[in-house]
N, C-alpha and C positions, 0 to 999 in steps of 0.2 A: 205538855206540848214538847218541851225540851227532851223528855224521856223517850218519846216516840221517835224523834229524829235520831237519837243515839242507837236505838234498836234497829231502825231501818238501815243505817250506815253499816252496822255490824253484819246485817244479813247480806248486804251487797258485797262486802269484803269476803264473806264466806263463799258466796257464789263465784266470785272471781277466782278464788284460790282453787276451788274444785274444777272450774272450767279450764284452768291452765295446766291440768295434769297431762302433760305431753312430753315430748323429747326434751332432755336437758340440754339447753344450748351450749353448756360448757362441756358436754360429753362428746368428744370427737368421734368416738366409736359409733354414735348415733347417726352421724352424717356420712362417715367414710367407710362403713362396713362394706366389704366387697362380697356381694351375694354369691359369687361363684369364684372362689379363690383358685388361681391357676398355678401350675407348676412352673419351673424355670423354662424359659423359652429359648435358651441358648442352642444354636444349631449343633447337631451331632457331628463330631470330627470324623472325616473320611480318611481312612488309611489307604495310601497309594502303594500298591505292591512294588517292591524293588526287585529287579531281575538279578539273580545271582550268577548269571552267565558271565564269564570272563572274556575279554576281548582276545581274539586270536593273536598269537605272537607274530610280529612282523619279521619276515625272513629277509635278511639283507641281500641285496642284489649281488650276483656273482661278479667278481672283477673281470674286466675285459683283458683277457690274457694277451691278445695281440697288442693292445695299447701298452701294457706293462713291458712287453718285449721291446717295443719300439722306443720307449723312453729310456731303456737301458743300453741302447745302441750308441756306439761312439759317433760323434759328429765330425764334420769337416774341420771344425775348430780344434777338436781334440787331437787330430792327427796332423795339424798344419805344420808342425815343426819337422815332420818326417819328409816334407817336400813331395807329397804324393798328390795324385789327382784321381777323381772318381773314375772307375773303370769297371768293365764287365768281366774281367778275368777272375777265375775262381782258383783259390788255392786248395789243395787237398787237405782234408781234416779227418778227425775220427769221431766226431759227434754224430751218432747215428740218427737217422730220421725217424720220428715217431709221429704217426698220423694224428694222434690225439693232441700233440703239442702245437702251440701257436708260435711260429718262428718269424724272425726278421733278419735279413742279411744285407750287409753293405760291403762293397769292395773298393779298393784303391790300387793304383799302380804307381810304382816308383819309376823315376826317369830311366833307371837301368833295366826296367822290364819286370822287376820283382813284384810280387803280388801280396797285398795285405787284405785279409778278409776278417770281418767281425760278424759273428752270428749270435743271436740271443734267442733262446727257446723257453717258453713258459709251459709248464706241465700241470694239467688240472687234477691229476690223481696221484701224484707222488712227489716227494721232496726232490729238489734239484740235487741235493747232496747224494742221494741214492743213485741218481743218473750218472753223476761224475764217478762215483765209486765203482759202478758197473761198466764204465766205458772201457772198451778194449781198443787200444791204439797200437799200431805197428811202430817199430822203432825202439828207442831207448828212453826210459823215463828219466827226466832231469829235474834237478832242484832249482827252483827260482825263489826269489825273496817272498816270504809269506806275507799275504795281504791282510790287513786288519778288517774285521767285520764279515769276512766270508766264512761259510760253513764247511766248504771243501775246496781244495785246490790241487790240481795235478797238471803236469806238463810232460810232453814227449817231443823228441826230435827224431826225424828219419831223413837221412841225407841232408838236404838243404832246407827242409821244411820243419818248422816247429809249431806245435799247437799247445795252447794253454786253456784249461777249463777252470772256471770259477763258479761256485754255486752259492746261492742265498735264497732261502724260501723256496718258491716253486720255479725260480729262474736259474738258468744255466747260461753263462756268458763264455763264448769260445772265440779265441783269437788264433788265427793261423797266419804265419808269415812264411812265404817262400822267397828266399833270397839267393844271392850268388854263393854264399857259404853258410854253413850251420852257425858259425860264430856270429855272423851278421843277423841271422834270423833270431838268435837268442837275444842279442843286444836290442833289437827292435821290440821284441816282446817285453823285455825288462823296462824299456822306456814307456811303453803304453799300459803296463799293468796298473799303475796308480789311477789313471783315467778310467780304465775298465772297472776297477773296484768302486770308484766313486759313483759311477753311473749305476752299477748293479745294486749297491747297498742303499742307494737313495730310493729304489723302487720296491725292494723286497722287504 
């Protein structure tokens, strides 16, 4: 009887072993094999075309020649020590009129009736030094104290009228004094030369 029980248990154990022939629970590949392996799903990088065109250069605005000329004019304060008053009288001068130039003029009168006129012209297409060099004035050319910072300086006297021309950049500053004598006209021009020069060189 005991021998039969042992044989029966052995048979049951054998059947159990053959019935468990399946996936190895310790084999991870059995449970996690991907039946359809996929390639990398990272999105493709899109190249953005960069334009090689360069921005057009910015052209600076042309200077206002009339404004430059106006700023270089003598003011009432500049001539206050001359004892003059604004007036409409015109002193003769030798700065020729150029249609292309932008000019400003201011005049004063002395109590004696003498006239002081200041004119500034701005030239768009030529240096002021060339204009002064080519100026043709009647009378005698005279020497006045050379002014610092100017590119060209000339002066003439004819009778009782004296004219001084200064140039810097595109500007020409012209002072004309008509006085009772040539000596007084020259003296007035000498007194006003520093103020003329300062106004001119500050703009050009």
